[in-house]
N, C-alpha and C positions, 0 to 999 in steps of 0.2 A: 574525619580528617586523618590522613595517613602520611607519615613521613618515612619514606623508605630509604634509609641511609644507615650504614654502619661503617666502622673504621676500616673494615677489611672488604675484600672482594667476595667473600663467601659467607655471608651472615646466616645462611640457612643451616650451617652447622651449629651445634650448641656452643662452640667456641665463638662467641658472638662478635667480638671486636678484635679482629686480629690481622691483618696481613699487609705488609708493605714490602715491595721488592726493589732492590737496587742492583741491577746488573752492572758489573764493572768489567771492562775489557782491557786485558793486558796480554797480548799475544806473546807466547814464549819464543825464544830464539830458535832458529833452525838447528837441528841436531839434538834438541832436547828429547829426553826419553821419559816414558811413563812405565811404571811397573807395579806389580802387586806382590804381596808377600807369598811365599810358597804355601804356607799353611797359616790360616788365621786361628783356627781352633776355638773360636768364640762360641758362645751359646746365644742363639737368636730364637726366641720363642721355644726354648727347651729343645732345639734341634742343633746338632753339631754341623758346621758348614766348613768344608775344605775349600779355601780360596783358589788353590792351584787347580783343582779339578773343576771348580765352578767356572773358571775363565778359559776352559778348554785345554788344560794341561800346560799352559805357559808358566814358566818360572820367572824368577826375578830378572834373569838375563834376557827374557824375550822382548823387552822393550827396545832392543836395538833396532828392531824393524822400523821404528819411527824416526830413525836418525836423519833420513833424507828429507823430511817434510816437517813443518811446524805443527805443534799440537793443536788439534781442533777440538774445542769443547762445545758445550751447548748452552743456550740461553734458557734459563729456567723461568717458566711462567706458571704461577699458581692458578689452578682451575678448580671449578666446583666438582666435588665428589661426595656422593650422598651416603656412602657406606659408613655405618657406625655399629659397634657391637658393645654389649654389656655382658661380661663374663663373670660367672661365680665360680671360684676355685676353693679348695679346702683351706687356702691361706687368706682369702679375702675376696673382695669384689673389684673387678677391673672395668674401666670404661675406655673404649678405644674410638678414636675418630680418624678416619682415613681421608687424606687430602691428596688429590691427584696433581702431579706436576707434568706439564707438557714440555718436552725437550725439543728445541728447534736448533737447526744447524747454525753455527756462528763461530767466529774466531775469538780466541782468548779464553779466559776463565770466567766462570759464572758465579755469581754470589746472590744469595737470597736472604732476606730477613723475615723472621716469623715472630709476630707479637701475639702473645696469649693474654687476652683481657678477661676472659670469663671461663670458669670451670665449676661445675656443680659443687656446692659447699660440702657435701658428704664425702668427697674424695680428697684426701689430705695430701697425698704425695703424687709426684709427677715423674714419668719417665718418657723420653722421646726416642723412638726407634726409627732410624733411617733405613728404608728398604728401596733399593734401586732395581727395578725389574719391569719388564713389559711382557706382553703375551707371547713373544716369540723367543727372545734371546735372554741370555744370562750375562750381565755385565758386571765388571768389577771396578770399583772406584776407590781411589786413595782419598780418604775423607778426613776433614778436621772440623770440629764444631766447638762452639763456646756457648754455654748456657749461662745467662746473666740474670740476676735478681734485680728487676727494675732498673734504676739508673745508678745504683750504688757502686757498681764495678765489681761486685763479688762474682767470681766465675768458677765454673767446673769445666775443665778442658779435657778433651779426648782427641788425640792425634794419631792416626794410623793404626789403631788397634782397639781392643775392647778392654776397658777397665771399669771399675765400679766407683760409686760416689755415695756421699750421704744423701738421704732423701731431701728433696726441695719442697718446702711447705707452700701450698697453693695460696695461703693467706698473704704471701709476699708477691703476688701478682702486681704488675705485669712481668712476665718472663720473656726473655728474648733469645732466640736461637739464630746464630749467624753460621751459615753453611758455605764453605768454599770447596769446590770439587774440580779435580783435573781427571779426565777420563782416559781409559786405556784404548789400545789400538782397535779392539773389537767394537767397542761402543762408538768410537769415532767413525769407523767404516759404516756402521748402521745408521747413524744420524745424518749421514750425507744423503741418504735415500728417502727415509721416512721420518715421521714424527713418532717418538716413543712416549708411552704413558708410564709414569712412575708413581710411587706412593711414598708419602711421609705418614707414619703412624704416630699419633699422639695418644699416649696411654696413661691413664690414671690408675693408681692402685693404693691399697692400704698398707702395702708392704714397703720396706726400705728398698731403695733402688738396687742395691747390691744383691738382694735375695730374690728379685723378681726377674727383670730382663735387663739386658745391657743398654746403656744410653746410646752409644753409637757403634755400629758394626762396620768393619772395614770392607767386608764383602757386601755386595748389593744384589743378592739373589734369593729366590725362594727355593731353589732346587737343593736336593740333598743327594750325596753320592749313592746312597742305597735305594733311591726311589726308582721305580720303573718308569718308562716313557709314558705309560698311560696315566700314572699318577701325576707326573709333571704336567701333562696336557690338561688334565682335569683341574689342577690348581691354577694354571695360567688362564684357563677359560673363565674362571671366576673373576679375574682381574679386568679383562677387557673383552667386549663382545667381538665376534667375528665380523670384520668390516665387509661391506658389500663391494663388489668389483667396480672400478672406475672406468667409465666409458668415454670415448672421445667426444668433442663438442659436436661434430657433425652427426654422430649417432643420436645424441640427445636431441638435437634440433629436429632431425627427421622423425624421431619417435613422437615428440610433442606435436609436430605438424600433422602427422597422420591421425593420432588419437584425438586431438582437439577438434579436427575437422572431419571426423569419421562419417558423420551423418551427411555432410555436404558431399564428400567424395563418394559415398554410397549411392546418393541420389543423382549424381551427375549422369551416370550411364542411362538409367531408365528415363530421366527427363529429356535427355538428348534424343533418345529413340522416339519418345512420344512427340517431341517437337518436329523431328524429321518426318514422321508419318503424317502429321497435320499439314506440313508444307507440301506433301505429295498429293493431298486431296484436290481433286478437280471440281468444276462446277456441278457435275452430275452427282458426285459423292456427297457434296454439301447439301444439294437439294434433297437427296434421298434421306439424309440424316434429319433434316428439318421436317420432312413428312412423317418420319417415324415418331418424332416427338409430338406432332399434332395428333397422331392416332392414340396417344396415351396422355391426355391432358392432366388427369388427376395425379398420376405418378410424377409428371414433370413439375407441376405446381407444388406438390409435396416436397420434392427435392429442393426447389428454390426456396420455399418458406423455411425448411429445416436449416439450410445454410444461413439464411438471414437471421433466424432466431438464435442460432449458436453464436453468430458474430455479435449480435446485439447484446446477448447475455454476457459475452466476454468483456465487451467495452463497458457495460454497466457495473459488473461485479469486480473488475480489477481495481486495486487500491489507487487512490488519488496520488499523484506525484507530489512530493514535498520538496520545495526548493529552498535553498539557503540563499536569500537575496544578497545579504552582506552581513558583516559583523564588525565590531569595534572593540579594541582592548584598551584598558586604562593604562596611561603612562604616568607613573608617579613623578611628582615634582622633584627637582634636584635637592630641595631643602630637606627631603625625607631620606636622603642617601645615608647608608650605614656601612662605611668601610669596615673591614675585619678588625683593624686596630681600634677603631672607635667602639665597636661592639664589645671587644674584650676589655677595654678600659672601663666601660660602663658596667660590665659584668663584675669586675673586681671591686668596683665601688659599691655595688648593690649586694653582692654575695661575699660573706666573710669566710666561707668554707673553701680552703685552698684546693682541696681535692676536686670539688665540683668545678672550680674555675679551670683547673688543668684539664679536666675531662672535656669541658666545652671547648677549650683551646684545641685539643686533639680532634674533636669532631669538626670544628670549623676549618682546620688545616686540611682535612681530607674530604670536605663536603663537596667541592667543585663549585662553590659560590664565588662570584667575583666581587669587585669593589664598588659596584653600582647598584646593588640591591637596596631596597627601601623598606623602612618600617614606618608605621603611622606616627603622627606627632606625639601621641600620648606615651609611646615607648621611648621617646627621646628624653623624657624626664628621668631624674635620679632621685628616688626610685620611680618606676613607671606609674602612670596614672590611669589604671583600668576602670574608669567610671562609666556609668551608663551614658552620660552626656558625651564623653569622648568617643565611646563606641558608636553612638549614633552619628557623630561628626565624621568619623572615618567611613561609615556606611554611605552617608550622603556624598562624600567626596568621590569615592571610587565608583559607585553605582550611577550617580547623576552624570559624572564625566563620561562614562562609557556610553550611556544612552544618548547624551547630547551629541557625541561624535557620530553615533549610528544614525540619528535623525538627520544630521547634516549631510552624511554621505548618501543616504537613500531617499531623502525627501519625505520620510515617514511623518505623518501627522498623528497626534495623540488620538484623534477620533477614529483612525484607521486600525487601531489595535483591538483585535477581537479576543485574544488569549494572552494572558500574562503568567509566566512561570518564573519564579525566583528560587534559587537554591543557595543557602548559606548554612553550613553544618553546625557551627557552635554558637552563633549569635542569633537568638530568636526572641526579639522584643515584642511587646504588645503596645500599640498595634504592630502588625507584621511589616516586614520589609516590602512586601507586595503592596500593602496599604499605603506605605510611605511613597512608593512610586506613583500610585493612583492619585494621591493627594498632590504630589509635586507637579504632575503633568496633566491633571484634570481629565483622566480617562473616562470613558463612557460608564454609565451606571450599570450597564448589562455586560461589562467585560468579565470574562471568566478568569479569575485570578487564583493562583496556587502558590503556596510558600512551603518549600521543602527544607527541612532541617534534620541534622543528625545523620545524614546519608554519606558523609565522608567525601574524599577527593574525587570519587567517581560520580558524584551527584550531577555534574554537568551533562553527562550522557543520559542519565535518568530523566533530567528535564527535557532533553531533546526527544526521548522516547515518549514522554507524556504529551508533549506538544504535537508530536506526529499522530498519536492516537486521537487527540482532539480535532486535528485537522482532517482526519478521515471521516468524521461525522458532521463537520461543519463546513459546508462548501463556501468557496470564495472568501476565505478568512486569512488573517495575518496573525502570527504568534510572535510575541516578544519574549525571549528567554534571557535571563540575567544569571550569570554564575559568578560567585565571589566567595571569599572567606574573610571575615573581619578578625584582625589580629589583636586589636586592643584589649578585649576582655580575657584573652587566653594566655597571658604571660604567667609562667610558672615560677613561683618565688622560692621553691623548696630545693632540696639537694638530692632527690632520688634520680638516679641516672637515666632510668627508662623514661622519665618525664621531662628531662632536660633537652632531649633531641628537638622537639618542636620549636623551642626558643631559638635554636641555632639555624634552623632550616626554613621556617615559614616566613614569607614576606608579603607585601601588599600586592593586590592584583584583582582585576574584575574584567568580565567580558559581557557584551550585549550582542545578541544574535537575533536576526529577523528571519523567520521562516514563513512561507506562504504556500498555499495550494492553488493560487490563482494562475490560470493558464497564461495570462498576459505577462506574468512575472518571469516566465521561462526565458524570455529574450535577454533580460539583464541579470538574471540570477547567476551566481558563481558556481554553485554545486547543486546536485540532486541527491537526496538521501536514499541510499540503496538498502542498507540493512542496519538494524540495531539488535545486538545480542547481549542479554543480561544474564549473569551468573551470580547466585547468592549461596554462600557456604555457611550461613548462619545456623543451620541445624547442628553443626559441629561445635561443641563447647570451646574447643581450642581456637577455632577460627573466630568465634563470637567474641572472645576476650582478648584477641591479639592486639586490637586497638581499642582501648577502654578508658573512658573518663572516670576518674576516681580521685580520692583524697589520699595523700601520703600519711605517714605516722604523725606528722606535725600539723595535719589539718589543711595543708595547701592542696588545692584542687589542680588537676592537670590531666594531660593525655598520656597514658602509659602505653608504651610500645613493647610488645613481647619479643623475645629473642627468636621465636618461631615465625616471625612475620614473613620473612622471605620464603620459607618453605610453604607456608599457607598461600602466599601469593602465587607461587608456582603451581600449586594444585588448582587454584581458582582459574589461572590462565589456561591450564590444560583442559579443564572442563569447558571453558569459553571457546577455545579454538576448535575443540571437538565438534561443537555446534556450528561454529562459523565456517569451518573448512568446507563442508559440502555445499555451502551457499556461494562461495567465492573461488575456490580452487578449480583450475582447469581439469578436465577429465584425465589428462595424462598424469597429474600428481595424485589424483584420487585412485587411479588404477595402480600406480606404484605402491601407494600406501596399503591398499587392499591386498596386493600380491605379497608384500612383505609381511603383513599380519598373518595371512594364511600360511606362508612359509615358516614363520616362527612357531606357529601352533602345530603344524603337521610334520615339517621336515627337520628343522634345526632350531631349537629354542635359543641357541647362542648367537644367532644372527643379530647384527646391530639393528635396533629399531630405526625405521625410516622416518625421518622428519620431513614433512612436506615443505617444499620450497615456496614460501609465501611471497617471495619476490616475483613469482610468476603471476600472482593475483593482484599485487599492489605496487604502485610506483613510489608512494611516500608513506612514511610511518610517523605517527605522532604518539609517542609513548609518554605517559604521565611522568613529568619531571619531579618525582618525589624524592629522588636522591641518586647519587652516583651508582649505588649498588643495584637498584632496580633497573637502571638503564643498561648496566653491564650484563646483568642476568638475562634480560630479554634479548639483547644483542647476541649473546651466546646461544640461547635456547632457540631463537628463530634464525640463526645463522645470517645475521645482517651485517652489512659493511659499515665502516665508520661514517660514510655519507648518509646512510639510512637513519642513523641515530644522531646525526649532527644537530638537527633542530632541537631535540630533547636536551642534549648536553649544553648547547649554547643558551637555551632558555633558562636552564638551571643556573648557568653562570651569570647571565645578565639580570634575571628577575628573581631568582630563587624559586622555592616551592610556593607557587601561588594557588595551590590546591586545585579545585575543579576548573579554574580558568586557564591552567597551564597549557592545556591542549590547544587553545585558541592562539596563545602566544607562539606556539610551535608552528601552527598552520600559517600564521602571519610571517614567520621567519622564512618559510619555504616560498611564500609569495614574494617577499621582499628580495629574495635572491633571484627571482625571475625563473624559477624552476617549474612552475605549475603550467601544464599544457592541457589543451582540450582533450578529453578522454582519459586523463590520468585518474587513478583511483587512490584514495587516501584512507588509511586505516588509523583510527583513533582508539587508543587503549587506555582505560582508566581503572585505578584500583581505589577501594575505599573501605572504611570500617564496616564490620558486619559479619563476614568479610565478603566484599563484592569485587567482581571483575566485569567490566562492561566494555563493549566495543561498538563502534559506529563506522560505517563504510560510506564514503562520499564519492560521487563521480563528478569530475570537473566538466562543466558545460562549455567553457570557453577559455582560451588562453588568457591568463591573467598577467597584466603588466605590474611591475613593481609599484606599490602604492607610494604616493607622494607624501602621505602623512600616516602616522601610526607609531606604535611603540618602538619600532626598529629604525625609524627614518634617520636619526642622527648618529647611529652606531653600526648600521649593517655593513658598512665598508670595512670595519675592523674585524668582522667575524668571517670565518671561524677562527678562534684563537686556540693556542695550545694550552691545555689545562693540565698542569703537573699533578702527580699523585698526591704530593704533600706540598703545601705552601707554608713555610715556616713563619710564624708570627712572633 
């Protein structure tokens, strides 16, 4: 069971719970001027920087050039940046984390808040260095910053220059950095054309702040007056890869058409010539050809039988198609609804530790969950009642409701079920959940039943893969797959923060899916299973323990989520799409990727890596709704639009993290919106403990009308909704 959520947008950094941004726009009046000091003379990373030379020789009076137009600043957006360094100096050890900021054109002044929630315990002091630079230009910013200890109001302020301060103890986290910037003429002119990448460096050190590095530098550059151009270029190249040229849309379309249809275009000429020659044959030529075949009967019969044998071998050996006839998702009753205020009120009554309550409040405020998510009845008690009886009651409620709806929609009879696969990660009673279903519906005695546990949130696709393999060896069979997670026995009553996240994110849910390999089902089936790709990173100890069930110091059992979870998920996704890409990507994307890879190896290693456009292969994306962070990360990594991840965000908002069944709530959302058309391809991506990343690709067989019943029926008209970064409780 995996809950992928942190309070910031970049949890893959060791600063695990950090970032919220509040851009505020206040355009300056026309005639306003910006300027930089002639010389800053500060010490940034032990290098002297001359602000006047850094900004191209402009002095304090050079801001007059801005008098005719209002000041244009940039909107700061904090983006994922992987670089981190651990430096050992004669004076102590420093740990640096680099966060990339993307600057977009906009009017007014930009503001950003940076919340630091976690820093390794061995680093006692903190310094924050602001560096504004990109791969091409040197910009100068007039900068002010306030560093605050928690909510006490204690501040260390630096405005327009470089000063020193007393060291800030990391034991007093959280620390908050408020940054306001107004940019100079050169930077303004640059941001009108392109997007610049900038860096904020978070640095820990054993030394006092005054003796290590400055807190804030007025200049925002890496360059030094005495550096050669070659050194400048080498340093800037380490900050950003060389971007690839951008081509017009008509060139991209032409390239894709030619490459993707190369074989067809190549064969058009020869096939046209052969057809024309056949049309030119007269009666005499046809008679002569027939007589030549009669003179060589053995060769002719051998050719005919060879073609027939190859065709028969192909049809016999090809895999049986697996159809998704239909599916049903459990819709929780309104009596199980848990608004955020109710959840926090119960938390305060259950938990006397104020820090744990505040932590869960912050998590819930940033979680992306709405007011209609549901918890099982046992969790509504104060304190919760996680008994075996209550757990079985929840299992019967969610599983039987989903199966009943599926049988009603498809007309499936219990005796028609040949294969039964059930997955539930953390609740594994005896008899098993699959036995409970067999007993409830009186399935046949020779039904092939399987009960998967401990497989995490990606177990739903593992169940699909298992059912597919069974349908390959059992002809004319139906497979019933049930995916769920039972919440009742998994309430964590302790105060360890890494174990409190599941309490805030996981909610009730279940899905029942009917698969079949019967040819007659092809006419009414919704989808055909095209591919399943499974990736397991369990050989890596760090990945194996990133989602781990254990007991805390007080003996309370729970699921511990490592701070490395998002980084490990990224590695697993990379391995998964490396296998998936050749199966689904058009030849044009594969060729571009190969050329880019060869070019980086042989020509210029500074070229930006080419990320294949998976939108060319898929029409819809169902990303596991484990938390806002995982959705944000995959949207950025795969370069998806807001509409592509809409189903995942709205499912998280309406139903919460329902574990392995969340992918089916997302698919139902797309259908309820009437967006599913014949021929569309759907990519389902799931993450789970172990650590696993699994993918499934479905092809839609018919245009699907919006269902008249289902989990979204009574609320689909309200969606999509705007989900703020923080909802104050």
